[in-house]
N, C-alpha and C positions, 0 to 999 in steps of 0.2 A: 703731252710733254712739250709741244711747240707752242709758241705764242705768235699771234699775227704780227707781222713786221710793222705795219702802220700803227698798231696799238702799242707795240713796244716803244716806238719813237715818241708817241704821245705821253706814255707813262714815264719814260726817262726824263722828258722835259718838265713834266709836272712835279716829279719827285723832289726837285731842288726847291720848289716853291712852297709845298705843303705836304703834310704826311698823307700816306695812303691808308685807306680802310680795306681790310681783306675779309671776304665773305664766302664761307664754304657752302656750296649748294648740294644738299644730300641727293636729290633726285637727278640733277643734271650731271653730277660728278665733276664739277668745276669749282674754281676759285675765282670769284669776281674781284677785280681791283678797282676801287673807287678813289678818284682824286678828290680829296676833301676841299680843295679850293673851288672846283667847278661843280662838285657833286655829280660827276659823270663817271660811268664805267669806262675805263681806259684800256682794260685788258681782261681776257679770260684765260686762266691757266688750267689746262686739262689735268685733273687729278685721277679721275677714273673711280669707279665704285661708288662709295657712299661716304664722302668726307664730312666730318662733324666738328669735334673740338679742335681748337687751334691756339697757338701761342707764338709770339715773335721774340727772337733773341734780343738781348739788350742793345746790341750794336745795330739792330734793324736790318741785318743782311740775310737772315734765315728765318723761315717760317716752318713750324712743325704742325702737321695736321693729322689727326687720327682718321683712319679709313677702315670702315667696318667690314667691307666685302673681302679685303685681303688681310684683315687682322693686323694692320701695320701702322706705323707712324711714318707718314710721308714727309720727307725733307725737301723744302722748296727753296731754291736759290733765288732770293728776291732781286739780286743784282742782274742776273741773267733772265729772270722771269721763267724758270723752268724747274721741273722736278729733278732733284739731284741724288735721291736715294730713298730707300725704305728700310725700316727697322721692324723686325717681327715683334709683336707685342703679346698676342694671345687673343682669344675669341671676344669679339665685340667691344673694341676700345671706344671710349666716348670722350669725356672731358680731358683737356690737356692743360698743364700748367708749367710755368717756368720759374725756377728759383731766382730770387733777387740778384744773386751773384752770377747768374747765367750758367752755372755748372750743370744743373739737373733739368731735364725735361721729364715730366711725369704724365702718365696717362692712366685714367681709371678704366680698368678692364672688367667688364660686366660679368661675364660667365665664370670667371675664376675668382670673383670677389676679392680683387687685389688692385694695388697700384704699382705699375711698372716704372722703375727709375732708369732713365737713359742718360748716359754721359753726352752732354750737348756737343762736346768737342770731338770725341772719337765716334760719336753716333752709334754706340754699342749699348745694348741693354745690360745693366750691371746687376740689378737685383729687383725683387718684388716684395711688397709688404701686404700681408693678408689683412682684410678689414672685416669687422663684424657685420656691417650692413651689406645686404644682398643687392646686387646690380649697382655697384658704385657708379656715379655719374660725373661728379665734379671733384677735382682735387686742387686745392688752392693753398699756396705758401703764405705764411705770415710775413710781414715786411722784413723781419730780421732773419728769415729763413729757418728759424728754429722749429716751427710747427708746420704741419700740413693738415688742413681740415678736409675731410672727405664726406660727401653726401651720397646717399644711395636711394634708389627708387623704392625698394622694399624695406624701408626702415622708418623709425621715428626718432632717430638719433643721428648726431654727427660724430664720426670717428676722428680721433686725434692721433696723429702719427708724430712721434719724436724722430725728426730727420736724422740726427746724429746717432741715435740708438737703433735706427732702422726697424722700428716696430711700433704697433699701436699701443698707446699707453692709457688712453681714456676714451670714454664715449659720453657725449653730452646730449641729454634728452631734449628734443625739440618737438615738432609736430610731424604728422605723417607725410611721407614723401618729400624730404628735404631736397632742394635743387641748388640754385645759385648761392654762391658764398662770396662775400667781399669784406676785406679788412679796412679799418681806418688807417691812414698813412702812418700813425704812430704805433699801430699794432695793439692798441688798448682794447678795442672792441671789434667783433666780427658780426656781420649781418647775414642771416641765413633765411632764404625764402622757402617756405614749405607749401608745396602745391595743393595738397588735399586739405590742408588747414586754411589755405588762403591767408596766411599769416607770416610775418617776418619776425624772427627771433633774434634778439640782441644778446650777444655773448660777451661776458667779461673774460678776456683771454687769459689774464693772469690767474683768475680763480677757476676758469673753465666751467662757468655756470651761466645760465640764462638770467639776465637781469630785467628784461622787458619783452613783451610780445606785442607787436603792432599789427592790427588787423589791416590786411591789404585788399587788393581787388581779387576777383575770382581767378583761382589757379595762379597764384604768385609764383614766379619762376626765376627769371634772370636777375642778377644783381650787378650794378656798376657803382663804384665809389669815386667821387670827384677828388682830384689831386690835393685839394686843400682840406678835404675831410668834412666840409660843411654840408654836403648833400650826398644822399644815397638814392639810387634810382632802381626801381623794381618793375619788371615787366609782368603783366597780368594776362595770361594766355587766353582765358575765355572772354574777358572783357575787351580785349584789344586795346589796352591802355598801358601807360607807364605811370607809376606813382612816384612822387618826389618826397623824400623824407628829409626834414631838417634835423641834423644830428645833434643840435644843441638841446632840442626838446624831445627828439625821437618821436615826432608826430608827422603825419602826412600833410603837406602844405599845398600840394597841387596834384592834379591828375590830368594826363595828356593823352588824347585819343590818337592811336597810331593805326597800323594795319591789322590784319587777322592773324591771330596766334603769334604774338611777339615772343621771341625766345631770348637768345643771347644779345648782349649789348656791349658797346665800348665807347669811351670818351676820347676826344682829341686831347693831346698833351696839355693844352692850356685850359681844358675843362669847359670851353665855350660851346661845344656841340656834342650831342649824344647820338650815336648811330645804333639803330634798333633793327634787328633782323625780324621781319614778319614772315613766319614760316608758311602760312597759308595764302599770303598775298603775293609771294614771290617778289618782295620788295624790301627796301631799307628806308625807314623813316629817319629824318635828320631833325633833331630837336635843338632849338636854341635854348641853352640852359639859363640865360638871363631872363627871357620872357616866358619860358616853359611853353613854347609853341612849336609846331612842326613847320619848318621853313623849306623843306624839300622832301620829295619821295623819289627814290632811285630804284628803277627796275633792275633786278638781278636774275639769277637762275632759279630753278625750281627747288622749293623747300630750303630756303636759306636757314642755317642752323644757328649761326652766331656771327660775331664781328671781332676783329682785332685791329687796332690802329697802331701803325708804326710811328 
């Protein structure tokens, strides 16, 4: 819960110059804070247990992290650099998402096959929505906040939740073990990485149907979409690579080698760099998106799960 004083000073000074990247380390029970200007870890926040999914509030002041051991959503005050509270979720929470308006924080809860909705302001759990897929892993809002797409480890479909109706309204057939999900900025399409199929499925959101399947690397997993919508990035767990998809053609145009077992990823706000959590290398690879090359490797804690950039 405490942060090293010297690290806090360095972090505070760097925050004004560049955004921070936040990395939950499952085995270390910590949150690594990376200054994206220097690509150095400037702080380690003690979360405890097994932190996994994460999302940052729109104002950049609060981080929400799922923690499996205590079955809770941990609230981190990013201004003070410390844990500010916990919200009970249910057994084995994993992926965390934030609604575009900042109202809702959601967490996929594996053992109850549901998505928990937490009021981001009051930090109270309001309701849960049951999903058809078993062991839900990721829950991602559409850019307009109308839909929530949910992937699950024991499924071959993506569940569609109508946020206003507070219920699942459809299920879209994809490949086995859907994982990462990402929407284009205009909300027209969603990209879903299916691990066992090693394939990325492109969904027409309005029609709620698959319009294309793109063969990816071995064990396609994480998804990150650039802010201009021109590129989609896919981590390939077994290959230790990241695939780059040109959304104009929906074809892979580059493959970048990173560390072992890349999982979650996040882009800087300007889209110039992609931060990739390498779960088995205990590191984060930094990719220059203009050249599609790794420009830095940052050592973090053990078993980094993903990345969020403020």
